[in-house]
C-alpha positions, 0 to 999 in steps of 0.5 A: 482481466490481464495483469500488467507486467509492470508500471513505470514512472519518471523515476520508478519501476513498479515490478513483480516481486523477486526472491532477492527482494525478500531480505531487504523487504524483511529489513524494512518490516523489522524497522521500528520507525517503518512499523510505528503505526502497525501492531508489531514489526514483522519477523522474516517469516512473516515478511516472506509470507506477506510477499507470498500473499502479494504474489498470489494477489497479483495472480488471482486478481490481476493487480496487487502490491508492486515491488518498487525499484529506483533504477540505478539507485536501489533495487527495492525501496518498498511496495506500492499497490492495490489489495482487497482487504481481508476483513469485513467492515462497513466499506468492504468489499473494496480495493485499497491502495497502500504503501510501505517504504524503507525509511532511507527512501522517505521524503523523496516523493516515491510513494506519491509518484508510484501511487499516482501510477497505480491509481491511473492503472486502477481507473484505466486498465482495471476499470475500478470506480473507487479506491480507498486507503486507511491508516491510524489518525496519528499517521499524518505522513500517510494521510498527507500522501492520501491528500496529495493523491486527491483522496478525501476523508469523510469523518463519518467513514472512520472506523475501528479496524476489526483486526486490531484488539479492542482498547488498543491505541491503533484500533481507530482508523481514518478512511480516505476515498478517491473515485474515478473521474467522470 
């Protein structure tokens, strides 16, 4: 499978990661509002390690989280893309779509616009049959994106995230799915 060089939408460029993306990505990963539904904000080293994993994922699988740029406005607003989760549960192995944008870029439709392009690429070039996405029940903003993408939640698929400690309020997750159109 060949990796796409980039994806374009009307307003966005989804592109490979660059070294100059690391500082702004670390800043958004340190923002408590952005990281509200994660176990903790990330240090610069943790954020850089995540970028390294994204780059490796693209190299190994032909897809991964893209750096999202708004040409003429911002060289990096965050990421949107596909990952193979590194944990085991009832629905793995699978391919997950995820996103994380800097707070100043929320509410502009960037996550949905970029995710739609990623889904088209996944069902087209990549030939995937299904994509999942998951978050904690309180993260209604991400669930709204999932719903607007045409993803469906089945309560029977909700799960306790194996990387979140037992008893932690962020352990329970809701799972959404979208299948390739017939």
